[in-house]
Backbone bond lengths (Angstrom), bond angles and torsions (degrees), N, CA, C in turn:
res aa  C-N    CA-C-N  psi(-1)  N-CA   C-N-CA  omega(-1)  CA-C   N-CA-C  phi
1 M - - - 1.452 - - 1.524 108.69 -
2 S 1.303 114.83 131.68 1.470 118.06 -177.84 1.522 110.40 -71.64
3 R 1.327 114.52 163.03 1.467 120.24 -178.84 1.515 111.36 -61.79
4 V 1.349 115.97 -38.29 1.474 120.63 179.71 1.522 111.66 -64.54
5 N 1.335 115.13 -44.84 1.478 119.08 179.57 1.546 110.39 -64.17
6 L 1.329 117.70 -37.10 1.472 121.27 178.89 1.522 110.87 -63.54
7 Q 1.327 114.78 -42.24 1.478 118.18 179.07 1.524 111.15 -65.60
8 I 1.335 115.49 -38.20 1.472 118.58 177.97 1.529 110.88 -64.17
9 L 1.352 116.27 -42.42 1.462 120.59 178.58 1.510 112.30 -63.19
10 L 1.329 116.51 -45.64 1.459 119.32 178.14 1.509 112.06 -63.23
11 G 1.327 116.70 -39.17 1.467 119.68 176.83 1.516 112.09 -62.38
12 A 1.328 115.05 -42.66 1.467 119.00 178.92 1.533 111.58 -63.57
13 L 1.338 114.83 -40.69 1.483 118.69 178.55 1.515 111.47 -64.75
14 M 1.328 118.34 -39.40 1.455 121.69 179.07 1.534 110.00 -65.31
15 I 1.318 116.58 -40.60 1.476 120.07 178.82 1.523 108.81 -64.07
16 L 1.359 116.47 -41.17 1.463 119.85 179.89 1.514 111.68 -64.08
17 V 1.349 116.45 -45.85 1.469 119.76 179.57 1.519 110.83 -62.73
18 T 1.330 116.29 -43.58 1.454 120.93 179.35 1.529 110.86 -60.96
19 S 1.323 115.68 -41.41 1.469 119.60 179.72 1.510 111.28 -65.28
20 V 1.326 116.38 -39.14 1.488 119.19 177.34 1.508 111.54 -64.11
21 V 1.347 116.31 -44.18 1.470 120.14 179.61 1.540 110.36 -62.18
22 V 1.340 116.71 -46.82 1.451 120.66 178.72 1.513 110.98 -60.84
23 L 1.330 116.40 -43.13 1.477 120.40 179.55 1.521 110.73 -62.15
24 F 1.365 116.12 -42.74 1.458 120.57 -179.66 1.513 111.27 -60.18
25 Y 1.346 115.72 -47.91 1.458 118.93 -179.91 1.519 111.33 -68.12
26 G 1.317 115.96 -34.41 1.462 119.22 178.47 1.528 112.54 -63.83
27 L 1.347 114.62 -42.24 1.473 119.20 179.48 1.539 111.75 -66.64
28 N 1.311 116.47 -29.34 1.464 120.81 -177.94 1.519 115.21 -97.98
29 E 1.356 115.58 -1.16 1.467 119.00 -175.32 1.526 111.47 -64.36
30 E 1.313 116.18 -40.50 1.458 118.28 -179.25 1.523 112.13 -60.61
31 Q 1.332 114.89 -43.58 1.471 119.70 178.33 1.534 110.47 -65.55
32 R 1.342 116.64 -41.99 1.442 120.39 -179.60 1.526 110.79 -63.33
33 M 1.321 116.32 -42.27 1.460 119.82 179.40 1.542 110.80 -65.64
34 A 1.343 116.07 -40.05 1.451 120.11 178.06 1.520 111.02 -61.10
35 E 1.333 116.23 -42.90 1.458 120.08 179.32 1.517 111.78 -65.61
36 A 1.365 116.47 -38.22 1.456 120.17 177.98 1.512 111.65 -64.20
37 V 1.359 115.28 -41.42 1.457 119.46 178.38 1.543 110.54 -63.84
38 H 1.327 115.01 -41.81 1.492 120.21 178.58 1.511 111.72 -60.83
39 I 1.341 115.76 -43.24 1.466 119.09 179.23 1.511 111.28 -65.80
40 Q 1.319 116.46 -41.70 1.478 120.37 179.61 1.514 109.21 -64.51
41 Q 1.325 118.65 -41.50 1.463 121.77 179.96 1.522 110.57 -64.28
42 A 1.358 116.11 -42.00 1.460 119.91 178.78 1.521 111.26 -61.28
43 R 1.314 116.52 -40.97 1.472 119.79 178.60 1.524 111.44 -65.40
44 A 1.346 115.16 -40.61 1.466 118.68 177.70 1.526 111.59 -61.70
45 I 1.339 117.28 -41.56 1.468 121.54 179.10 1.533 109.81 -64.71
46 E 1.332 116.41 -42.53 1.455 120.60 -179.04 1.531 110.82 -63.38
47 Q 1.323 116.64 -45.28 1.449 120.19 179.03 1.529 111.18 -68.36
48 G 1.348 115.53 -35.10 1.465 119.75 177.42 1.510 112.42 -66.28
49 A 1.360 116.70 -33.26 1.486 120.16 177.87 1.514 110.66 -63.62
50 A 1.330 117.29 -41.68 1.472 119.95 179.08 1.538 110.66 -66.43
51 L 1.328 116.08 -38.80 1.471 119.45 178.18 1.510 110.79 -67.08
52 F 1.327 117.33 -39.07 1.461 120.33 179.37 1.521 110.72 -62.58
53 E 1.323 116.92 -44.02 1.460 121.75 178.79 1.517 110.64 -60.20
54 A 1.314 116.47 -40.98 1.478 120.07 -176.69 1.506 113.93 -78.93
55 Q 1.347 116.92 -36.06 1.451 120.37 -168.53 1.542 114.19 -108.70
56 C 1.323 117.07 -26.98 1.484 119.50 -167.51 1.534 114.48 -118.94
57 S 1.314 117.78 -24.58 1.473 120.01 -169.04 1.526 113.70 -65.76
58 R 1.331 117.02 -28.75 1.479 118.26 -176.88 1.529 110.68 -67.80
59 C 1.335 118.55 -21.37 1.460 120.64 177.73 1.518 113.73 -107.49
60 H 1.321 116.74 -34.29 1.466 120.55 -176.87 1.534 113.11 -104.25
61 G 1.342 116.78 4.68 1.464 120.12 177.82 1.509 112.23 86.91
62 T 1.305 116.54 150.48 1.481 120.51 -176.04 1.495 112.01 -66.22
63 Q 1.330 118.97 -26.04 1.451 123.17 177.17 1.523 113.06 -107.17
64 G 1.329 116.23 12.11 1.437 120.90 179.24 1.502 114.39 74.00
65 L 1.363 116.42 19.73 1.476 120.85 -176.77 1.520 111.63 -90.31
66 G 1.313 117.76 5.42 1.454 121.40 177.14 1.526 112.34 80.63
67 I 1.315 115.53 168.36 1.467 122.43 174.18 1.520 106.32 -128.03
68 P 1.321 118.12 113.78 1.453 121.91 -177.48 1.523 112.10 -52.37
69 S 1.334 115.37 141.35 1.464 122.37 179.84 1.515 113.15 66.38
70 L 1.332 116.76 12.59 1.475 120.41 176.58 1.518 111.23 -132.27
71 C 1.304 117.28 -75.61 1.469 121.08 -176.51 1.529 110.30 -136.75
72 P 1.332 117.30 150.05 1.456 121.49 -172.90 1.510 114.60 -76.59
73 P 1.339 116.47 161.20 1.456 120.28 175.81 1.530 110.48 -74.57
74 L 1.303 116.12 147.17 1.453 122.93 176.12 1.523 111.05 -111.06
75 N 1.309 116.81 -30.16 1.460 123.16 174.68 1.529 107.09 -84.23
76 D 1.317 115.39 66.96 1.484 121.90 -166.51 1.516 108.45 -145.61
77 R 1.335 115.88 137.21 1.446 120.13 179.77 1.525 112.01 -59.25
78 Y 1.322 116.74 -39.72 1.474 120.43 -179.69 1.512 110.02 -59.30
79 F 1.306 117.53 -41.90 1.460 121.03 -176.41 1.529 111.22 -59.88
80 F 1.328 117.11 -38.96 1.462 119.76 -177.52 1.531 113.29 -88.06
81 D 1.337 117.71 -26.15 1.450 119.61 -174.35 1.520 113.01 -98.23
82 Q 1.317 118.15 -30.85 1.468 119.98 -168.21 1.536 113.75 -127.26
83 R 1.306 118.77 -25.43 1.464 120.49 -170.31 1.532 113.21 -57.11
84 L 1.329 118.79 -43.46 1.449 121.00 -178.12 1.542 111.26 -62.82
85 K 1.327 116.31 -37.14 1.456 120.07 177.74 1.508 111.19 -66.02
86 D 1.326 116.85 -40.75 1.469 120.29 -178.00 1.516 112.65 -66.55
87 V 1.335 117.95 -33.80 1.451 120.01 -179.20 1.535 112.22 -95.82
88 G 1.336 117.74 -1.99 1.458 120.04 178.03 1.507 115.28 74.53
89 W 1.339 116.82 27.82 1.458 121.25 -179.20 1.528 109.38 -82.78
90 S 1.337 117.58 126.50 1.478 121.37 -177.23 1.518 113.28 -99.07
91 G 1.322 117.58 -8.42 1.466 120.20 179.39 1.514 112.69 -86.61
92 T 1.317 116.61 -163.10 1.437 120.17 179.92 1.522 111.97 -82.16
93 Q 1.333 114.52 163.29 1.467 120.46 177.73 1.522 110.55 -60.12
94 E 1.318 116.99 -44.10 1.465 121.04 -176.93 1.530 110.39 -64.99
95 D 1.343 117.30 -40.45 1.450 119.15 179.28 1.519 111.11 -67.36
96 Y 1.344 116.98 -32.59 1.470 120.17 175.56 1.530 111.49 -62.24
97 I 1.335 114.45 -43.60 1.469 119.83 178.57 1.514 109.67 -63.16
98 V 1.318 117.00 -46.37 1.454 121.07 -179.57 1.518 110.88 -60.03
99 A 1.310 117.07 -44.74 1.473 120.66 -179.02 1.524 111.58 -63.42
100 T 1.346 115.74 -43.54 1.457 120.33 -178.19 1.529 111.47 -67.31
101 V 1.332 115.69 -45.90 1.472 120.20 179.35 1.530 109.07 -62.46
102 S 1.329 116.49 -41.74 1.470 119.45 -173.87 1.534 111.60 -64.77
103 S 1.341 116.66 -50.52 1.459 118.78 -172.17 1.526 114.62 -103.02
104 G 1.342 116.82 -7.60 1.467 119.56 179.25 1.519 113.31 71.03
105 R 1.312 116.09 -161.83 1.476 121.17 176.71 1.524 109.05 -139.29
106 L 1.302 116.46 125.03 1.458 120.95 176.57 1.519 109.96 -66.30
107 A 1.335 115.86 -41.20 1.465 121.35 -179.91 1.532 109.90 -135.77
108 S 1.304 116.94 148.86 1.445 121.56 178.92 1.510 110.59 -69.49
109 T 1.330 116.44 142.87 1.466 120.96 174.54 1.517 111.38 -84.18
110 R 1.328 116.78 -10.32 1.469 122.29 176.99 1.537 108.95 -136.28
111 P 1.333 117.01 64.72 1.477 119.34 -173.04 1.514 114.32 -63.31
112 G 1.347 117.54 -26.09 1.450 118.83 180.00 1.511 112.10 -69.10
113 Q 1.325 116.48 -34.40 1.461 122.53 179.99 1.509 113.53 -94.33
114 F 1.330 114.46 -47.04 1.470 120.37 -172.37 1.536 110.59 -134.06
115 P 1.315 118.03 82.79 1.460 122.06 -177.65 1.510 114.86 -67.98
116 G 1.323 117.21 -17.96 1.438 119.72 -177.22 1.532 112.65 75.77
117 Q 1.311 115.54 -156.70 1.463 121.29 -172.77 1.504 114.28 -90.69
118 G 1.349 117.30 3.28 1.465 119.65 -179.06 1.504 109.52 119.06
119 T 1.327 116.76 -123.56 1.452 121.57 178.13 1.531 108.46 -125.76
120 P 1.324 118.04 111.42 1.448 126.66 -1.82 1.527 112.85 -73.74
121 A 1.331 115.84 159.27 1.449 118.84 178.62 1.515 110.58 -66.61
122 M 1.339 115.54 -32.87 1.467 121.60 176.48 1.519 107.37 -142.20
123 P 1.324 118.65 124.99 1.453 120.49 -179.00 1.531 112.81 -71.48
124 A 1.314 115.98 157.52 1.476 120.38 173.72 1.518 108.57 -74.36
125 F 1.326 114.94 139.96 1.457 119.76 -179.28 1.523 113.87 -109.14
126 S 1.328 117.48 -19.80 1.477 119.77 179.03 1.511 110.28 -74.78
127 D 1.337 115.70 140.90 1.479 118.75 176.95 1.531 112.15 -67.44
128 N 1.336 116.15 -13.05 1.468 119.35 174.30 1.531 111.67 -70.45
129 Y 1.339 116.47 -17.86 1.470 121.24 -178.66 1.532 109.96 -122.20
130 G 1.312 116.66 22.53 1.461 119.16 178.65 1.494 115.84 89.77
131 G 1.318 117.53 6.26 1.470 121.07 -179.38 1.517 112.96 -88.63
132 P 1.324 117.10 -176.33 1.488 120.31 -173.87 1.528 114.97 -93.66
133 L 1.346 119.34 -5.94 1.452 120.16 -169.32 1.534 112.95 -109.84
134 R 1.330 115.94 142.82 1.470 122.26 173.41 1.553 108.33 -74.86
135 D 1.328 115.35 166.84 1.451 119.86 178.81 1.529 111.99 -59.87
136 D 1.346 116.32 -40.74 1.478 118.25 -179.13 1.529 111.26 -67.10
137 Q 1.317 117.97 -30.67 1.460 121.13 178.43 1.531 109.89 -72.09
138 V 1.310 117.42 -37.84 1.472 121.36 176.47 1.535 109.12 -62.34
139 R 1.327 116.47 -41.96 1.465 121.22 178.32 1.515 110.35 -63.83
140 N 1.316 117.75 -39.47 1.457 121.02 178.51 1.524 111.48 -64.61
141 L 1.335 116.17 -38.46 1.460 120.05 176.02 1.519 110.19 -62.06
142 A 1.312 116.13 -44.20 1.467 120.29 178.93 1.519 111.19 -62.13
143 A 1.340 117.26 -40.14 1.470 120.63 178.18 1.513 110.18 -62.28
144 F 1.327 118.26 -40.35 1.464 120.53 178.60 1.512 110.90 -63.73
145 I 1.309 118.17 -45.80 1.458 121.91 -179.40 1.520 110.63 -64.04
146 M 1.343 116.46 -42.70 1.439 121.30 178.63 1.545 112.07 -62.53
147 N 1.303 116.05 -24.37 1.482 120.42 179.35 1.527 111.59 -64.13
148 W 1.342 118.27 -18.08 1.448 122.52 176.82 1.527 112.77 -80.92
149 S 1.320 118.11 -12.12 1.459 121.73 -166.62 1.525 113.45 -57.97
150 E 1.334 118.44 -34.40 1.455 120.48 -176.08 1.517 112.76 -86.68
151 T 1.305 117.97 -19.28 1.489 120.89 -174.25 1.498 113.28 -113.14
152 A 1.325 118.99 -8.60 1.463 121.54 -176.55 1.523 110.94 -62.39
153 T 1.322 115.48 138.57 1.470 121.33 175.03 1.514 108.77 -115.92
154 E 1.320 116.21 174.16 1.455 120.24 -178.16 1.546 110.12 -70.17
155 V 1.297 115.52 127.73 1.474 120.57 176.00 1.534 107.92 -97.22
156 V 1.309 116.18 120.78 1.464 119.90 179.31 1.527 109.18 -84.75
157 V 1.323 115.28 116.09 1.449 121.28 -179.12 1.538 108.30 -81.26
158 P 1.322 118.11 123.32 1.473 120.31 -179.48 1.525 112.12 -56.16
159 T 1.320 115.67 142.20 1.450 120.75 176.62 1.524 108.78 -72.77
160 P 1.324 118.07 130.38 1.476 120.59 178.89 1.517 110.60 -56.19
161 P 1.335 117.90 143.49 1.471 120.20 178.55 1.510 110.49 -58.21
162 T 1.328 114.97 145.03 1.451 120.83 179.30 1.514 110.94 -103.63
163 G 1.327 116.39 153.80 1.460 121.19 -179.21 1.515 111.52 113.04
164 P 1.309 117.85 172.38 1.482 121.21 178.80 1.517 110.28 -57.41
165 V 1.332 116.21 138.10 1.454 119.60 -178.47 1.514 110.54 -80.30
166 V 1.341 116.25 158.51 1.444 121.32 -172.61 1.509 113.65 -75.28
167 G 1.331 117.23 -28.25 1.441 120.44 -179.87 1.529 113.08 77.93
168 T 1.326 117.22 -162.97 1.472 120.60 -175.43 1.546 113.14 -120.59
169 D 1.328 117.69 9.08 1.467 121.49 177.48 1.519 108.87 -80.32
170 I 1.329 117.13 99.62 1.469 120.03 -174.17 1.543 112.55 -74.82
171 T 1.327 117.24 -5.41 1.475 119.46 179.32 1.515 111.76 -91.64
172 K 1.340 118.74 -7.42 1.455 120.92 -176.60 1.511 111.04 -64.69
173 E 1.302 116.47 152.93 1.458 122.25 179.26 1.530 109.34 -81.38
174 L 1.303 116.20 130.02 1.466 120.76 179.33 1.521 111.19 -108.99
175 P 1.340 117.55 156.03 1.462 119.77 176.42 1.528 109.63 -70.13
176 E 1.319 116.00 171.94 1.453 120.24 178.15 1.532 109.85 -65.20
177 G 1.330 116.36 134.58 1.448 120.25 -177.64 1.502 114.29 -91.29
178 D 1.321 115.96 157.11 1.480 122.76 177.26 1.516 106.55 -118.30
179 A 1.339 116.75 113.08 1.465 120.97 -176.15 1.533 112.90 -62.26
180 T 1.333 116.52 -36.55 1.466 119.84 -179.36 1.518 109.86 -66.48
181 A 1.345 116.80 -43.31 1.473 120.26 177.68 1.536 109.06 -64.99
182 G 1.309 116.58 -35.81 1.458 120.74 179.88 1.520 111.53 -64.95
183 E 1.338 116.38 -39.77 1.468 119.50 177.57 1.517 110.69 -63.63
184 T 1.323 115.57 -44.90 1.494 120.07 177.88 1.508 110.73 -58.29
185 L 1.335 115.88 -44.67 1.464 120.50 -178.57 1.532 111.32 -65.60
186 A 1.329 116.01 -41.25 1.477 119.83 -179.41 1.519 110.91 -62.88
187 T 1.316 116.02 -36.05 1.464 120.29 178.60 1.524 110.15 -70.07
188 S 1.321 116.79 -46.39 1.477 120.09 -177.57 1.520 112.94 -66.35
189 L 1.333 116.63 -29.83 1.461 120.84 178.78 1.528 112.89 -81.32
190 G 1.336 115.45 -8.77 1.448 118.41 -179.84 1.509 114.68 86.35
191 C 1.352 117.54 6.63 1.471 120.50 -178.33 1.545 111.39 -60.55
192 T 1.317 115.66 -37.18 1.476 119.21 -174.74 1.505 111.29 -68.41
193 A 1.346 118.07 -22.65 1.463 120.49 178.56 1.507 112.04 -60.93
194 C 1.345 115.56 -38.01 1.470 119.67 -177.00 1.522 113.45 -96.70
195 H 1.330 117.62 -22.27 1.465 120.09 -175.14 1.531 115.21 -109.86
196 I 1.343 116.34 -8.47 1.466 119.06 -179.60 1.521 110.17 -130.82
197 T 1.351 117.59 -58.33 1.469 121.51 -172.74 1.528 111.60 -62.33
198 T 1.334 116.16 -60.25 1.458 121.26 177.72 1.520 107.66 -135.20
199 P 1.297 117.79 83.69 1.479 121.24 -171.19 1.512 115.21 -54.76
200 T 1.345 115.41 111.52 1.462 120.76 168.58 1.517 109.69 -106.57
201 G 1.335 114.07 -3.87 1.461 122.53 172.71 1.526 106.50 -126.10
202 P 1.323 117.99 177.14 1.465 120.29 179.78 1.539 112.06 -53.61
203 A 1.335 116.57 128.93 1.458 120.69 -177.05 1.539 110.62 -67.52
204 W 1.296 116.33 138.28 1.464 121.32 179.68 1.528 113.05 -80.72
205 L 1.329 115.27 -36.04 1.464 119.04 -173.87 1.520 111.97 -84.93
206 P 1.334 117.28 151.31 1.475 119.86 176.67 1.528 110.57 -65.52
207 S 1.324 115.29 150.23 1.475 119.79 179.64 1.529 107.80 -153.71
208 G 1.338 115.40 117.25 1.476 119.02 -179.97 1.521 110.24 61.91
209 D 1.321 115.29 -125.91 1.478 120.83 -179.98 1.525 112.23 -85.28
210 T 1.326 118.19 -4.35 1.439 121.38 -178.14 1.535 110.49 -91.21
211 P 1.306 118.18 120.44 1.472 120.13 -179.66 1.512 112.11 -73.88
212 G 1.329 116.26 168.75 1.454 120.14 178.89 1.532 111.66 -72.43
213 I 1.314 114.57 172.96 1.475 120.06 -175.81 1.523 111.50 -62.63
214 G 1.337 117.15 -30.65 1.471 119.76 -179.95 1.497 112.09 -61.26
215 E 1.315 117.77 -38.56 1.466 121.43 178.21 1.518 111.53 -81.28
216 R 1.324 118.57 -38.97 1.449 121.79 179.84 1.507 111.63 -62.43
217 A 1.351 116.47 -33.82 1.457 120.80 -178.53 1.519 113.10 -63.83
218 T 1.342 116.42 -22.32 1.466 119.71 -178.37 1.532 112.12 -75.89
219 T 1.347 116.61 -13.87 1.463 118.85 -177.63 1.534 114.17 -125.58
220 E 1.317 117.17 -22.76 1.480 119.85 -174.33 1.531 111.14 -55.76
221 Y 1.311 118.01 -43.56 1.448 121.08 -174.18 1.531 113.07 -71.25
222 T 1.313 116.59 -8.52 1.481 120.20 179.20 1.534 111.88 -99.53
223 Q 1.321 117.37 -3.18 1.472 121.53 -176.64 1.540 111.09 -76.32
224 P 1.339 117.11 149.21 1.467 120.72 -177.64 1.551 112.58 -60.10
225 E 1.343 117.05 -31.89 1.468 119.11 -176.59 1.525 112.97 -81.12
226 Y 1.325 117.60 -7.41 1.468 120.79 -179.17 1.517 110.10 -67.27
227 T 1.334 117.47 132.17 1.450 122.53 -175.19 1.499 113.77 -116.93
228 G 1.347 117.30 6.70 1.448 119.91 178.97 1.516 114.87 -88.50
229 K 1.330 116.42 -161.20 1.460 122.33 -174.70 1.525 113.06 -120.75
230 A 1.301 118.73 6.80 1.471 121.57 -175.32 1.503 110.43 -71.67
231 S 1.343 114.32 148.18 1.475 120.78 177.18 1.538 109.55 -127.36
232 S 1.317 118.60 13.94 1.463 122.70 178.03 1.524 108.04 -156.57
233 P 1.324 117.60 160.89 1.468 119.59 177.00 1.547 111.70 -58.57
234 E 1.330 115.77 -39.82 1.473 120.18 -179.31 1.530 109.83 -62.69
235 Q 1.322 116.72 -44.57 1.443 119.59 179.46 1.543 112.27 -66.67
236 Y 1.328 114.49 -35.96 1.485 118.77 178.39 1.513 110.77 -61.06
237 L 1.330 117.90 -43.98 1.465 122.00 179.94 1.541 110.45 -70.56
238 F 1.309 116.21 -41.03 1.478 122.20 176.58 1.541 107.87 -54.75
239 E 1.307 115.32 -52.90 1.478 121.84 -178.10 1.532 111.25 -60.53
240 A 1.331 116.63 -42.59 1.458 120.79 -178.41 1.531 111.96 -62.11
241 I 1.320 115.72 -28.27 1.475 120.22 -179.36 1.515 112.43 -83.18
242 V 1.329 117.01 -45.04 1.486 119.66 -174.32 1.525 114.29 -91.09
243 D 1.326 116.64 -21.01 1.484 120.73 -179.47 1.516 109.05 -140.10
244 P 1.337 116.71 66.21 1.457 121.16 -168.38 1.539 115.16 -65.47
245 N 1.317 117.43 -18.61 1.461 118.91 -176.48 1.524 113.75 -94.54
246 V 1.369 117.20 -1.77 1.445 118.40 178.47 1.513 111.22 -68.32
247 F 1.349 116.15 -29.31 1.465 121.18 173.76 1.521 107.75 -147.63
248 V 1.337 115.87 119.41 1.453 120.93 -179.83 1.537 107.36 -111.02
249 V 1.330 114.45 124.88 1.473 120.21 -179.93 1.527 109.83 -58.58
250 S 1.303 117.20 139.50 1.445 122.94 -179.65 1.525 111.08 -55.30
251 G 1.332 115.32 135.00 1.437 120.39 179.17 1.520 113.15 98.03
252 F 1.338 117.70 -4.96 1.459 121.69 178.70 1.523 110.15 -122.88
253 A 1.339 114.44 151.55 1.475 119.60 -179.59 1.522 111.86 -88.54
254 S 1.300 116.44 150.50 1.454 121.71 175.06 1.522 110.07 -77.33
255 G 1.319 116.89 161.88 1.440 121.41 174.85 1.508 115.79 82.12
256 L 1.337 117.01 4.16 1.469 119.14 -178.29 1.532 112.51 -84.19
257 M 1.314 115.68 -27.62 1.473 120.24 -173.51 1.517 109.34 -102.39
258 P 1.326 118.53 139.26 1.464 121.77 177.25 1.519 110.60 -56.07
259 G 1.319 115.57 142.86 1.465 119.38 -179.66 1.505 113.21 -107.82
260 N 1.347 116.74 18.56 1.472 119.59 -174.09 1.511 113.48 -108.87
261 Y 1.319 119.72 11.59 1.451 120.09 -176.22 1.524 113.74 -66.15
262 G 1.319 116.80 -25.54 1.464 119.48 176.35 1.513 111.38 -64.00
263 A 1.326 116.63 -22.85 1.464 121.84 -178.38 1.520 112.36 -100.72
264 T 1.332 117.91 -1.07 1.468 119.27 -177.33 1.530 112.61 -124.09
265 L 1.342 118.48 -16.89 1.453 121.70 -179.58 1.506 111.32 -102.20
266 T 1.340 116.16 149.44 1.459 120.39 176.08 1.540 109.42 -92.32
267 D 1.336 115.93 172.77 1.468 120.50 176.49 1.527 110.77 -57.61
268 Q 1.322 115.93 -42.90 1.485 118.59 -179.13 1.513 111.38 -67.64
269 N 1.350 116.04 -39.50 1.479 118.57 174.80 1.502 112.09 -55.06
270 M 1.337 115.91 -46.45 1.456 120.33 -177.32 1.527 110.29 -66.11
271 A 1.319 116.04 -43.03 1.475 119.07 178.80 1.528 111.13 -60.22
272 D 1.342 116.75 -41.37 1.456 121.12 -179.91 1.524 110.43 -66.36
273 L 1.335 118.39 -43.22 1.445 120.70 179.88 1.544 111.24 -63.30
274 I 1.316 116.04 -42.49 1.472 119.71 179.38 1.525 110.92 -63.20
275 A 1.343 115.57 -42.99 1.476 119.34 179.20 1.552 110.07 -61.29
276 Y 1.312 116.74 -41.33 1.448 120.35 178.38 1.537 111.16 -63.52
277 L 1.323 117.10 -47.90 1.468 120.93 -177.42 1.540 110.48 -63.39
278 L 1.306 116.79 -40.31 1.488 120.03 179.37 1.518 111.66 -65.83
279 S 1.321 117.58 -20.09 1.476 120.51 -179.67 1.536 111.37 -81.50
280 L 1.329 116.61 -12.35 1.474 120.28 -177.37 1.522 109.76 -89.94
281 K 1.286 115.73 81.85 1.464 121.58 -176.83 1.516 112.00 -84.37
């Protein structure tokens, strides 16, 4: 075989091999791209989960089930099936989440059920509106919330207590409380999410050398740093529930706890809650 013919043969073989390699990658490109998208989406959800825990769970619950009388559930069938229709949103569910997280809400759309944190009812989280999160972080949060769309079930929102509300006068006489009823009420109102499950407020249960809230309440109101008006453990707990920012325990931020319980709880509700808290020694 002449040198020229050998070069032609080698060239043809190289073209053939290159064509086979290109064809192989071409046939698998769709699968490779799908896997890359899946990996990217999984990372976004994972990062969004951490952001949700840090930024959203204290109002919407650690599992996105909401906190009664504060903020609505997001891990909820209604949120994915009906919410966009109720608010007249014509875009996608994910874009609705991004828009709401980014700019927040000046006022609650359901103030009777979920008044939020006051004014604004929900703060803006995007750094474009003065919040702490970049656009990609907001998108990751939305991806995490959207991850609930296929498994979310209906969340039953507790019916607000009926009867005259307790108000904010911590000196008023209350009926005898039932600790068991108080525990049930604390769970249904979502109090345990912040004070027991993942404490973002003072922990209720004893831990190590720190006694439970029932014992701490007997001395907290007598301390020099106390700025409230209570003169008994019962009044101290009453005040902490209806006017939580009048005295904030050292190490915790103000404004984390709803301030509307005086307008949503009855005298009996308050008595039951106090009885329950005093039992946590």
